[in-house]
N, C-alpha and C positions, 0 to 999 in steps of 0.2 A: 229360225225357220219353223220351229215347232209351233209357236203361237199362230203363225200364218196358216199352217196346215189345219190347225183346229178351227180357225175362223172359216176357212174354205169348207171344211166338212159341215159346219153348222149351216152354211149357205146352201150347200148341196142337199142337206137334209130338208131344209125348208122348201127348196125347189121341187124335190121329190114329192113332198106332201102336197104342194100346190098342184102339180101335174096329176097326181093320183086321186086326190080327194076334192079339190076345188074346181079344177078345169075338166076333169074326167071325160075325155074324148069329145069335148065340144068342138065345133067348127066355128070359126070367126070370119065375119065378112071382110074385115080389114084389120090393120095393125092397131087402130084405135080401140076397137072392140076387145082385142086381146089385152091391151094395156088396162082397160077398165076391169076386165075379168080378173087379171092378176092383182090389181089394186084391191078389189073387193075381197079376193081370197086372202090376201095378207091381212086386211082389216078383220075379217072373220076369225082368222087364226089368232090374231092378237087378242081379240075379245075373249075367245075360249081359253087361251092361255094366260089371260090377265096380265099382259105386258103391253108396253107402248111401242108404237112404231113411228118412224120419222121418215119423211120423203126428202129426197135430195133432187134438186133440179139441176140438170146439166145443160149448158149452152152449146 
């Protein structure tokens, strides 16, 4: 359970950063615009942190 908790914390930290620094009180017209903003925020964060990100497509 310990490793699961650490992984969740890292995800929560990333989400907090996205909400606070990348999305910062923006209003989105629809879900698609929100997805685009989140994707752009993750890509920006990865470039600054010099790490790779990978997208997963769910059906």
